[in-house]
C-alpha positions as CSV (number, residue, x, y, z in Angstrom):
1,M,37.5,-0.1,48.5
2,T,37.4,1.1,52.4
3,E,38.4,4.5,53.1
4,V,39.5,5.4,57.1
5,G,40.5,8.6,57.6
6,G,41.2,9.7,53.7
7,I,43.5,6.5,53.8
8,A,42.7,3.2,52.2
9,A,42.8,0.5,54.1
10,D,42.8,-2.4,51.9
11,Q,45.8,-0.8,50.2
12,L,47.7,-0.2,53.5
13,A,46.8,-3.5,54.4
14,S,47.9,-5.5,51.2
15,Y,51.3,-3.3,51.3
16,V,51.6,-4.2,54.9
17,E,51.3,-7.4,54.1
18,R,53.4,-7.2,51.1
19,I,56.2,-6.0,53.3
20,E,56.2,-8.5,55.8
21,R,56.4,-11.1,53.2
22,L,59.3,-9.9,52.1
23,E,60.8,-9.3,55.8
24,E,60.4,-13.2,56.4
25,E,62.4,-13.9,53.5
26,K,64.7,-11.5,53.9
27,A,65.4,-13.2,57.2
28,N,65.4,-16.6,55.6
29,L,68.2,-15.1,53.8
30,M,69.9,-14.1,56.5
31,A,69.4,-17.3,58.1
32,D,71.1,-19.3,54.9
33,I,73.6,-16.6,53.8
34,K,75.1,-16.9,58.0
35,E,74.9,-20.9,57.7
36,V,77.3,-20.7,54.1
37,Y,79.7,-18.0,56.3
38,G,79.7,-20.6,58.5
39,E,80.2,-23.6,56.4
40,A,83.5,-21.8,54.7
41,K,84.6,-21.3,58.2
42,A,84.5,-24.6,59.4
43,L,87.0,-25.7,56.2
44,G,88.8,-22.6,57.4
45,Y,88.4,-19.1,55.6
46,D,88.4,-16.4,57.8
47,V,85.0,-15.0,57.2
48,K,86.4,-11.1,57.5
49,I,87.9,-11.4,54.7
50,L,85.1,-13.3,52.9
51,R,83.0,-10.6,53.9
52,Q,85.3,-8.3,52.6
53,I,85.6,-9.7,48.9
54,I,82.4,-10.0,48.9
55,R,81.6,-6.5,49.4
56,L,84.9,-5.6,47.4
57,R,82.6,-6.8,44.2
58,K,79.8,-5.2,44.6
59,M,81.9,-2.0,44.2
60,E,82.7,-0.8,40.2
61,D,85.6,-1.1,39.5
62,H,87.0,2.4,39.6
63,E,86.1,3.3,43.3
64,R,86.8,0.1,43.8
65,T,90.4,1.7,42.3
66,E,90.3,4.8,44.2
67,Q,89.3,3.8,48.1
68,E,92.8,1.4,47.2
69,E,95.0,4.1,46.2
70,I,93.2,6.4,48.8
71,L,93.9,4.0,51.4
72,E,97.6,3.8,50.0
73,V,98.1,7.2,50.5
74,Y,96.8,7.0,54.0
75,K,99.3,4.1,55.1
76,R,102.2,5.9,54.1
77,A,101.3,9.2,55.6
78,L,100.8,7.3,58.7
79,G,104.5,5.2,58.7
80,M,102.6,2.3,57.9
81,S,104.0,1.2,54.2
């Protein structure tokens, strides 16, 4: 293992290359996701609402319920309910 300034150069290069590959994969996945949203939009689905649904589905039930309750309180306070 080659060390430069106390840094294992081979190991560092390995990490950098792995991160670069993952970044490339991430970019490809993001392009795929964008394409799926485009397909959904072409069929008349509201992409903004789809994104909101995806975000909500990632939440735990108790988190989602708490957020919805707080939203209702805020809406009532602003006369929106």
